[in-house]
C-alpha positions in Angstrom: 0.0 -0.1 0.2 3.0 2.4 0.8 4.3 1.8 -2.6 1.4 2.8 -4.0 1.1 5.9 -2.7 4.6 6.7 -2.8 4.1 6.0 -6.9 1.1 8.0 -7.2 2.9 11.0 -5.0 6.1 10.2 -8.0 3.3 10.7 -10.6 1.7 13.6 -9.4 5.1 15.4 -8.6 5.9 15.1 -12.2 2.3 16.3 -13.5 2.6 19.2 -11.2 6.1 20.4 -12.6 5.4 19.7 -15.9 2.3 21.7 -15.6 4.3 24.9 -14.0 7.2 24.5 -16.7 3.5 24.7 -19.0 2.3 27.8 -17.1 5.9 29.3 -17.6 6.2 28.9 -20.9 2.9 30.5 -21.9 3.5 33.1 -19.9 6.3 33.9 -21.7 4.6 33.7 -25.2 2.0 35.9 -23.6 4.4 38.6 -22.7 6.0 38.3 -26.7 2.6 38.3 -28.1 2.0 41.7 -26.0 4.9 43.1 -27.1 4.4 42.7 -30.9 0.6 44.2 -30.6 1.9 47.0 -28.8 5.0 47.6 -31.6 1.8 46.8 -34.1 -0.4 49.4 -32.4 2.6 52.1 -32.2 3.1 51.3 -36.3 -0.6 51.6 -36.5 -0.9 55.0 -35.5 2.4 56.2 -36.8 0.7 55.1 -39.9 -2.4 57.1 -39.3 -0.7 59.9 -38.3 1.2 60.6 -41.6 -2.0 59.6 -43.7 -3.7 62.3 -41.9 -0.7 64.8 -42.3 -0.4 63.7 -45.9 -4.5 64.0 -46.6 -4.3 67.9 -45.0 -1.9 69.0 -46.8 -2.0 67.7 -50.2 -3.4 71.3 -51.7 -0.7 73.7 -49.9 2.4 71.8 -52.2 3.7 69.7 -49.4 3.7 66.1 -49.7 3.7 63.3 -47.0 6.4 63.2 -44.6 9.7 62.5 -45.9 11.3 58.9 -46.2 13.7 59.6 -43.3 11.3 60.8 -41.0 9.1 57.3 -41.2 12.2 55.8 -40.6 12.9 57.5 -37.5 8.9 57.2 -36.3 9.1 53.6 -36.7 
């Protein structure tokens, strides 16, 4: 009986550690995805601002921002 309990305890401990390792991996993936979404959101905002600036300045002879300004913003 004692051997069965020890065996089951060992199994549960291994399962627990596997579960904790998986949780850490999922948390790492979540952080990476959040970072990626933040970068994409920033790029969207920059492009929307460039587009709005370009639309608002077409009538006065000024074009969109120069490529160097876009590179600095990105």
